[in-house]
C-alpha positions, 0 to 999 in steps of 0.5 A: 518492511522498510520502503526506500524512497528509491523503491517508491519512485520506481513504482511511481514511474510505472503506476498512475496511482502514486504521486511520486513526491516525498509527501506521497512516499511518507503516506505510502509507507503508512499504507504498506504498514497497514497492508503488512499487518493485514497480511500477517494476521490473515484477516481483512479487518484492521485498525488504523488511528483508533478506527476499525476498517474492513478491506475489500481486498483479498489476502492474495491481492494484498500479498501481490501489492507487498510483493511488488514493493518487495521486488521493486517491480510493478504489475497491474495488481499493485494499483489496488493499493489505492483502495486502502489509502482511500479507505484510511483517508490518505488520498495522496500516496 
């Protein structure tokens, strides 16, 4: 899914996990790509920049995050997006 900058800004206005600036947006798009890959494959292991990772998030938690992005609506489950970003080394989203 293509995440538009205005969608990112809407989510950032509700979440203290997002920086709300353009560099955060670019990194956030990468995190959403990773989440989509996990959701499609329905397994909690994934490859990012040649490294294998295992997510502590469940598929349901990942789908909540993706639903928030798709619907442009924040809920508390969205803030778990930071777990994946930290795991792959994208500290600023």
